[in-house]
N, C-alpha and C positions, 0 to 999 in steps of 0.2 A: 810830740813824738810821732815821728815817720813810719808808717807801715807801706810796706812794698809787697804787692801779691804778684808772684811769678805769672807771665804770660805765656809762658810756653817753655821746653824743655829742649836741650841740646843732645842730638845722639851723635856720637863720633867713635871712631876706632880705638880710643883712648880711655883705658879703664882703670890705670894705677896712677897715682900722686907721682909726679916725677916724669910721666911719661909724654905729656903733650910738649909740644914746641913752646918756649917762653914768649914767644911773640907770633901773632898771626902772619905776619908778613912772612916768615920763613916756614910756615906750613902748606904741606901740600896735601893735606888730609882732606877727604871728602866725607861730608857726613849731612846731617839734615836738621832742621830746627821745626819741631811740632808745637805748633801755635795753638794754644786751647780755643775750644770752639767758641767761647764766649769774646774771644778776640779776634777771630778770624775775619770779620768785616773790616778790620782795620788795616789789613794787608791788601784791600782795594788800590789798585795804580803802583802796586811795589814792582812788578814785574818790568818795568820800564828802566829799572835801575842797574847797573851791571855790579854794584858793590854795596853792602850794606854796613852799619856799626851795630855790633851787638853789645849790648851792657847786660852784664851777667852776676851773679851772686855766688861767690866763692863759699859755698857751703860746706867745703870740706877744709877749709882754712884751721891751720892747726892752733893758732893763738893771735892775739890783737898786739901789734908792737908798734913802736913809734921810731925805731930805728931797725934796719936789717941789712945783712950782707947781700950784695948781688947775688942772684943764683946762678950766674954761670963762673964768677972767679972768686967771689967772696972774700976778697982781701981787705977791704975798708967800710966801715959801717956808714950807712947814709940814712938820713931821714926818711921816713916812709913816706913822705909826700914829695921827696925827689928820687923815687924809684918806682918800680912797677911790681914789688914784691906784692904777695895776694895775703901777706899777714898783716891787714891793714884795721884800723878801727873800723871801717866801714868796708866789708871786702868785696868790693864792686870791681868787676873785671870788665874791660873794653877790647873789643876783637873785630878786626877789619876783615871781612869776608867777601866772595866773589859769589853773587847769586847765579845759579846755574839754571833753574827751575823752579816754578812754583805750581804746586799742585794741590789745590784746596788749601787746606791750613798747613801744610808742608812746604818749607822753605830747603830746596836741596842748594847745598853751599861746598865750596872747597875754600881751603885756608882756614879751617878750624884748629883752635888751639886749646878746647876746652875738654873737661873729662866728661865722659858719658853721664847723662843725667844732670848735667850743672843746671839749675834754674835761669832761664832768661827773663829779666825784669824791664827789657825794653828794646826795641828795634828802630833804626832810624837809617834813612837813605844816606850814603855817602855822597855827596855832591862836592866836586873838586873845587869849584870856588868859593865853597864856604869851610872845606876841612881840610884843605892844604895849605900850610905855611911854608912856602919854598925856603926863605931865609932864617928860618927859627934856629935858635942857639940850644945844642944838647946839651949844656952843663957837664958834668963829670963823665959822660957818656961818650969815650973816645971811639973811634975808628975799630981800633983793636978790641975793646970791649964788643962794640957791635959783631965783629969778625967772632968771637969766641961765643957769641948766643948763637949766631946763624950756624956755625960748626955743630954745637951741642945740639940744637934743635933738629938739623938734618940728622944726626945720630940718632937721636931719640926716637924718630919716626920712621927708620929706613924699613924694618922688619914690618911693622904695623899698616904703613903705607901699601906695601905688596900685595896685603891680604885684604884690607878695607873692611873688617869685621865689625861694622856697626850697626847691621839690620838684624 
């Protein structure tokens, strides 16, 4: 059996399920990652990276499913491993954020797509040479689907972004 212990917690302006953007690439939200003191030493040299990959635990996922409707259009069921829905057998999320500042065990970031209080289980530096696959195929995810996610994400965060109430 695997056991994961959170290394920190996300602080964001998003308080309610359905409020965060569906993908971090469409988020303008500012927030911070509070890294617990026992893991702070692991942040050494992180300030040189412009972007980070956050692995999180969807602690408020509603259920475990093997098929789900996409969050933005919901017309066709897809296998859970062919979509990014949070109702998964292992509800682990991935977010790409911009690192703005490091202050001790606090990482100030933009591009958050997580609810306030979401447990962070790992942080990795984004390295373009390793993490970008320019000619990757997108499967069933069409340009129209991506545009619907972008539009939905922007609408979902408009009022929250203006006020940035995460502190």
